[in-house]
N, C-alpha and C positions, 0 to 999 in steps of 0.2 A: 491519788488518781481519782478524779470525779467520775461517778458512774452515770449511766444513762438514766437510771431511776431518780437520781438527784436532779438531773436536768429536767425531767418530767415534773418533779415537784415544784420547780420554779415556774412551770407553765411554758408550753411551746406552741400553743395554738397560733397559727398565722405566721410563725417564725420560719425563715428559710434555713433549713439545716443541711449542711454539706456532709454527706456520709462517705468517707473514704473506705470503700469496700475492696475486696479482692475477688474480682470476677475473671481471673486469668484461667479460663477453662480451655480444655483441649477441643480443637475443632477439626472436622474433616469437611472441607469446603465451608459451608455455613451451618453444618450440623454439629451441635454440641454432643460430644461423646461421653462426658462425665460432668454432671451439673452439681456435684457435691459442694463446691465453693459458693454457688448461688444459693443453694438451699441453706447453707450454714449462716449466711448473713441476712437472709430474708426475715427472720423474726425481729431483728433490730429495726429494719426498715418498716415492717408492719406496725411495730409498737409506736414508732414516731408518727406514722401516717394516721393511726387510730387516735392519737392525741391531738390531731389537727394541724400538724406541722406540714410545711411544704418541703418535701424531701428531694434533695438533689444528690443523686448517687454518682460517684466517679470511681474509675478503676483504670488499670492498665491491662493490656492483653498482649502477650508475646514480647518481642524485642524490636519494634520499629525504631528507626534511627532518627527520631525527632521530626518526622514528616509523615503525612498520611500514607498508609498502605492499606488498600481495601481488604486484603486478606486478614488484617488484624482489627477489623471493625468490630465494635461491641454491639452492633445491631442485633445479632442473634441472642446475645445475653439479655438485652432489653425485652425481647419477646418472651424468653424463658422466665425471666423475673416476673413479668406480668402474669404468666400462667401460674406460677407458684403463689403469688400474692392474691390471685383471683381478681385482679383489677388492671386497668390499662396503665402501662408505663410508657410515657412519651419518650422520644429519643431525639437528642440534639445532635446534629451532624458535625458539630465541632465542639471544642471544649470551652473556649472563652470568647468565641466570635459571635457573629450576629445570631446564628441559630441558637447557641446556648443562652444568650441574653433574652431572646424572644421566648424561648421555651420556658425558662425560669420565670419570666414576667407573667406568663400565662397560667402558671400553677395556681390552683385553688387550694384551700385548706384540705389536707388529707391526700393530696395528689403526689405522685412520684414521677420523677424524670431521671433518665440516665444520660450523662454526657458521653461524647465520643472519647475514644482512647486517649488517656492523659499523655502517653508517650508519643503521640503525634506532634507534641510540642517539645522542642529542644530544651526548654527551661525546666521540664519535669525532672530530668535525670542529670542536668548539667552539674559539673564539679565546680563551676564558677558561682560563688554565693550570690553575687549581684544578679546574674541571669536567672538563677533559681528563685531568688527573692522576688524579682519582677513578675515572674509567672505566678508565684504564690499571691502576690498583690491582686493580680487579675482574677484568680480563683476566689479570693476573699471578698471581692466586690459582688460576687453572686449570692453571698450567704450572710446570715446573722450569727449562726452557731456552727461548730464543727464537732462531728462525732467520728472518732477513729475506730474502725472495725475491720480493717484489712490486715489481719494478722500476718498473712503471707508476704506482706511488704514492709513490715516494721523494722526489718534489718537493713533497709535501704534509706540513705539520707537523701530522699527525693523531696521535691517541692510540696507535693500534696500530703506527704507523710510527716515530714520534719518541719518545714518552714510555715506551712499554712496554719497549724495549731497555734503558733505564736501570734498570729494575727487575728484570731477569733476566740471568744469564750469556747472552751472545749471540754469533752468528756470521752471516756472510753465506752465503746459499745459492748453489748452482752457477749459477743463472740470473743473479743479480746480479753474481757474479764475472765471468761471461762478458760481460755488458753493459758493465761498467766497463772491462774489457780492450779491448773494441771501441772505446769512446768515447775511450780514451787513444790508440788508433791514429789517431783522427780529429783529435786535438789536439796530440799530442806527437811522433809518428813518422809523418809523412804522406808517402806516395809520391805524386809529382807527375807530371802535372798533377792538382790537386785540384779536382774539379768538384762543385758543390752544385746540386741540383735541388730547387726549392721550389714547391709548389702549394697547393691548398686554397682555402677561401673568403675568409678575411679576411687582408689584408696586415698588420693590426695584430698578428695572432698570430705573425708571423714577423719583425717589425722587430728584436727583440733579437738573434736569431740572424744576421740579415743584417748588423747593426751589427758583431758580433764576427767573422763570417767574412769580411767585407771586408778584414780584416787577415791572413787565412790562406788563403783560396781563390784559385784561379787563374781560375775561371769560375763564374758563378752564372746558372743558367737558371731563368726564372720562367714558371709556367703557372697554370692554374686561375683561380678567381674573383679571387684577389689580383692577377693580372696587369693587370686593367682599371684599377686605380688607378694603376699605373705608366704604362700607355698614356695615361691621361687627363693625367698629369703631363707627358707629352711633347707634349701639345696635341691628342691625337686624340679624336674622337667615340667614345664607348663605348656609346651607346644606353641601354638599360635594364639593362645588365650590372651585376653586383655592383660597388659603388663605395663607397669610404670617402673622401669629399671632405676630411675633416679630416686625412688622412694624406698628402695630396699634397705638402705642403712637405717632409715627411721623405723621401718617395720621390725628390723632386728632389735633396735633399741626398745621398742614397745613390748616385744615378746620377752625380752630380758627383764624389763620393769614389772611386767605382769607376774613372771615367775618369782621375782624378789618379793612382791607385795602379796603373793598368795591369791592373785586373781586368776580364775580359770580363763584361759584364752583358747577358744575352741575353733579349730579349722576343719574344713570338710575332709572326710576320710574316703569318699568316693564321689565321682562326678560323671555327668552325662556329657559326652563330647561328640563333635562332628567335624568333618573337613569343610562343611558348607554352612554358612549362617542361614537360618530358616527364613523362608519368605513369610513376612508378617502380614502381608495383604491377603494372599490366597490361603495361608495356613496349610499349605501342602505338606504331606507327611515328610518328616525330616530324618527318619532313620537314625536316631541317636545310638551311641555305643556307650556302655557302662564300663568305667575303668576305675581303679584305685587312684586316689588323688596324688600318689607319688609315682604313678605309672602312666601319665598322660602322653600319648604318642606325639612325636615331634611335629606331625603334620595335622594335628587335630586341635580344636578349640573347645575349652570348657564352657558349657552353656547352662548348666543347672547342677545343683547338688544332687547326689544319688540317694537311693533308698536307705542305705546304712546311715548316712549323714542325717537324713530326715528323722530317723528313729533316735539317733543320738541327740539331736537338737530338741526333739520333743521331750526326751528324758531330762534335759537340762532346764526345760521350762516348767516341768510338772510341779515342782515344789516351790516355784518362785512366789515372792510376795509382791514384787513390782517388775513389770517388763516394759521396756521401751524398744520399739522396733522401727528402724528406718532403713529402707532399701530392699528391693526384691532379691531373692536367692538365685534367680536366673532370668532367662528371657521369657517371662511369664505371659507375654502377649501371644506366644505360640503354645498350643495345647501339649506338645511333646516336651516342653521345657517349663511348664507351669507347676509341676508337681512339688518342687522344693518350696516355692513361695506359698503354695496352698497348704503344705504341711506345717510351715511356720505359723501361718494365720490360724490354722486349726489348733496348733499347740498353745497359742495364746488363749483361745477359747476354752480349751480343756483344762487349763490351769485355773486356780482360784485367785490369781494375782490381780492387782490393779494394772490393766493393760493399756498402753498408749501406742497408737499407730502414728508415726511421726510425719504424716503428710506426704506430698509428692507422689512418687510412683507406688509407695506402699499403700497409701490411701486409695489410689486408683485400682491397685490390684485387688484390694478387699472387695471393691464394688464389681469389678470385671469378673472376678472368680465366683461371684454369687453369694458372698457372706452377708449376714445380717449386720449392718453397721452398728445397730444399737446393742449388739452383744458384746462389743468391746467397751472398755472403760472410757476411752476417748479416742477419736480420730481427728488429728490436727489438720488444719487447713494450710499450714505453712511448714514445709519440710526444712527449707533453708533457715527460716527464723527459729524453728525449734532447735536445730543443730547449733546455731550460734548462741542461743540462750544457754544450752547445755555446755557449750565451750566456755561459758563465763564472760562472753563478750557483751558490752552494752548495746542495746538495740535503740537506734535513734528514734524510731516511731513510738516506742514506749516512753523514752525520756521526754519527748515532746508533749506527752499527755499528762505528765506529772505537774502538779500545781506548786 
């Protein structure tokens, strides 16, 4: 995989470089609530601009259905990227149309532009190779070189991620190089004990990574909505908590495999429950009730791990050599149910382990809850991509960057 530094050695002054970034940031109206992904790719963009390239940045945002949707416009990201870079970032109001062509043509050496949302074009995500390829041809006409640096999208076989690199000389950006290096440390050169912390809503989202990590991890700690399917599998009442009944047989199989392999598989021992889901906008007091995890009332929903579980998980993290964490322990967006996620984050910091926060809601929680991002070993920009890598799946966007 060619690096961006090798690209720079060949000289990029005056070259039009297409940078596939991941600027899929959360928005409230037009306000960006977490700019972590923009800050993560900014150094690559700055490096290319400082070398005199004409930098064309492209990304997706949200899940538009192949046509423009104003609420998914990347205009706020262009403004924020300009603030981070300390320079004007022009914005094309389409991706391969007249605005994009004119904006790219107007670029001077060292200038940066951002194209409108790639997913406003049906060809970006099409499963039809000809349609996807035709869109990639239009994108390729805008540039001379390609830099892949949108790690959060490399598990997608999309035109700008998979097809475009085949049409242009290409290299991996610094962010992707860093992400891949970290993931190799989690799979090839692991300091032990290796502890994996998994949370989030659906157990089905994490089954693949559990399946693979049962062969590699020493301990797996489970929290969040997905924990209730495991608790149900053990025969416990889970009330109206999140539950995937169809996944109970798989959960039972994984619990049996963990016991056979000597992998500690740790579930919550107490939880905070309520009959009402908290109001995340007003964050009004939610009046949670603390119960044992095997005594959840039939009319209550589990919304966070309890204090005994927080202490237990902290003890399981204390002597770790490596920790991978993906998924919050509860509804961390509400202060009454943020304690479990906060305790896990603090547990990572209190250990001397190499700690990796696996993107998505976990990365957002670290920032929202006020932790110093630099105190962790690595905070990934791609939760889904990280999980698929750890599952052992090939990632199309990385394969496309191989020479």
